[in-house]
Backbone as a ProteinNet text record, in pm:
[ID]
protein_1_A
[PRIMARY]
MKEKEILEMQRLIDEGVRRAQIRLWQRAGAANQSLVVCRNGKIVEMVPEVEVEQGLADSSCGDPLARRRALR
[TERTIARY]
72.5	0.3	85.8	42.7	108.4	71.7	163	151.8	26.8	-13.1	-128.2	-250.2	-257.2	-375.5	-387	-269.5	-259.3	-310.5	-273.8	-322	-469.8	-522.1	-666.5	-736.8	-687.5	-753.1	-759.6	-644.9	-636.2	-745.5	-751.8	-839.4	-988.4	-1025	-1155	-1193.6	-1084.4	-1081.9	-1114.4	-1042.2	-1056.4	-1197.9	-1247.9	-1378.9	-1489.8	-1463.1	-1565.6	-1556.2	-1438.7	-1435.9	-1497.7	-1484.7	-1538.7	-1687.8	-1748.4	-1887.5	-1950.5	-1871.2	-1925.1	-1923.6	-1823	-1824.5	-1937.2	-1970.1	-2076	-2210.1	-2228	-2360	-2363.4	-2254.5	-2244.6	-2291.7	-2240	-2260.9	-2412.4	-2458.2	-2601.8	-2694.8	-2665.5	-2742.9	-2742	-2628.7	-2609.5	-2696.5	-2690.8	-2763.6	-2909.3	-2959.8	-3107.9	-3148.5	-3061.3	-3101.6	-3077.5	-3029.2	-2982.8	-2880.4	-2787.1	-2685.4	-2551	-2445.4	-2311.1	-2215.7	-2110.1	-2001.1	-1884.8	-1820.5	-1698.6	-1588.6	-1480.6	-1377.2	-1240.3	-1138.8	-1004.1	-924.3	-902.7	-835	-701.8	-603	-454.6	-441.8	-466.9	-438.5	-538	-638.6	-741.3	-894.2	-959.2	-1089.6	-1178.7	-1262.2	-1342.1	-1484.9	-1580.1	-1724.2	-1773.6	-1808.7	-1861.1	-2014.6	-2074	-2224.7	-2250.1	-2347.2	-2379.1	-2461.7	-2447.2	-2504.8	-2644.7	-2723.3	-2870.4	-2934.4	-2880	-2928.5	-2930.2	-2836.6	-2840.7	-2963.6	-2987.3	-3115.7	-3242.8	-3240.2	-3358.2	-3351.8	-3256.8	-3253.8	-3205	-3138.7	-3094.2	-2945.3	-2886	-2733	-2731.2	-2830.8	-2818.6	-2817.6	-2899.9	-2901.8	-2806.7	-2721.3	-2630	-2483.8	-2450	-2314.8	-2201.2	-2242.4	-2139.4	-2092.1	-2149	-2116	-2207.7	-2142.5	-2214.5	-2296.6	-2260.3	-2345.6	-2467	-2455.3	-2555	-2666.4	-2608.4	-2696.1	-2788.9	-2713	-2792.9	-2894	-2868.4	-2962.2	-3069.1	-3045.8	-3157.4	-3242.2	-3218.4	-3296.2	-3387	-3349	-3437.4	-3568
-118.4	-2.2	129.4	226.1	353.2	427.5	510.6	589.2	663.6	721.8	795.5	715	584.5	492.1	455.7	441.7	416.1	524.2	644.3	755.5	767.9	735.2	759.1	651.4	543	408.1	444	508.4	538.8	646.9	742.1	870.4	806.5	693.5	643.7	570.5	493.2	413.8	512.5	616.3	718.3	782.8	817	872.5	772.7	649.6	540	529.3	529.3	522.7	655	760.9	879.3	880.7	831	821	721.8	617.9	512.3	557.3	638.4	695.2	801.3	880.2	970.9	895.8	790.3	713.8	651.5	601.4	535	650.3	775.2	872.6	920.7	926.7	974.7	853.1	730.3	614.1	627.7	643.2	655	764.7	881.3	999.1	978.4	914.5	881.6	781.6	686.3	590.8	635.4	748.6	812.9	722.1	677.1	587.9	652.7	616.5	665.9	581.6	621.8	543	536.5	413.5	404.1	384.2	474.5	469.8	476.4	436.4	453.1	563.7	661.7	785.3	817.9	820.3	854.1	744.8	621.4	522.1	508.4	600.7	605.2	574.2	502.6	464.2	584.2	632.8	751.8	716.3	757.8	753.9	877.6	875.6	990.3	990.8	1107.3	1109.4	1205.8	1167.6	1253.5	1366.5	1484.9	1608.7	1625.3	1525.5	1516.6	1557.2	1524.8	1548.5	1697.3	1771.1	1914.4	1972.8	1913.9	1969.6	1936.7	1835.2	1791.7	1860.5	1934.8	2023.1	1939.4	1825.5	1745	1775.6	1849	1897.2	1966.7	2051.3	2144.9	2061.7	1953	1866.5	1760.3	1750	1637.2	1679.5	1814.2	1864.4	1809.1	1778.1	1727.5	1577	1502.9	1364.8	1270.7	1187.5	1109.1	1010.3	952.3	863	936.3	1064.4	1139.2	1159.5	1182.5	1211.2	1087.5	963.1	852.3	826.8	844.7	824.2	927.1	1035.9	1133.5	1093	1015.3	962.6	855.4	791.1	686.5	733.7
1.3	-7.8	-3.5	-77.8	-59.5	75	97.6	224.3	228.7	104.5	102.8	124.8	78.3	100.7	253.4	325.3	451	538	513.3	589.6	576.2	447.1	420.4	494.5	505.7	575.5	727	790.2	907	951.7	855.9	886.9	893.6	792.9	807.7	915.5	973.7	1093.5	1211.2	1226	1322.9	1322.7	1212.9	1199.6	1237.4	1209	1258.3	1410.1	1479.7	1605.1	1682.7	1609.8	1686.7	1685.6	1558	1541.1	1642.8	1658.9	1760.5	1905.9	1921.9	2066.8	2079.2	1987.1	1994.6	1997.7	1941.9	1949.2	2082.4	2139.1	2269	2378	2359.1	2455	2454.7	2328	2308.1	2370.4	2338.5	2396.1	2553	2611.9	2754.9	2818.3	2747.7	2787.8	2796.1	2675	2653.8	2770.2	2808.8	2904.1	3045.6	3063.1	3204.7	3271.9	3182.2	3239	3231.7	3294.3	3279.9	3216.1	3170.5	3104.7	3202.4	3209.2	3282.8	3177.7	3175.3	3076.4	3150.3	3094.2	3139.1	3079.1	3140.9	3091.6	3170	3100.4	3165.3	3270.2	3249.2	3349.6	3473.7	3476.9	3588	3534.6	3613.7	3586.6	3629.3	3517.7	3534.8	3506.9	3586.6	3562.8	3472.2	3360.8	3285.7	3274.8	3314.3	3308.4	3196.7	3083.4	2983.5	3055.5	2984.6	3036.4	3017.5	2987.1	2974.8	3109	3214.2	3349.1	3370.8	3327	3353.6	3283.3	3164.9	3114.2	3182.6	3261.8	3337.8	3480.7	3498.6	3631.6	3742.7	3733.4	3829.8	3875.8	3798.8	3851.6	3964.6	4002.4	4118	4243	4254.2	4364.5	4390.6	4277.6	4286.4	4314.9	4322.3	4348	4266.7	4142.8	4056.6	4070.3	4156	4188.9	4106.5	4015.6	3920.8	3988.8	4113.3	4192.6	4246	4292.2	4335.5	4226.4	4111.9	3999.4	3975.7	3974.9	3950.7	4057.4	4181.2	4299.4	4271.6	4229	4199.2	4107	4011.8	3903.9	3951.4	4055.1	4089.9	4172.3
[MASK]
++++++++++++++++++++++++++++++++++++++++++++++++++++++++++++++++++++++++

């Protein structure tokens, strides 16, 4: 393969991964769920900002577990 073809294939792969991440984030937000990911060697729970629109962020103080409890 030529270098140009390799770079184009890598760009397409990166775009596919980015789209999959966006869909996963949207699904988690629609289902009022959080995502657990590894960033910089640390396990982090990420909560989509859908709850902010529902007005639950004020009562949760930024704690993802508190947000989840508020939804129940």
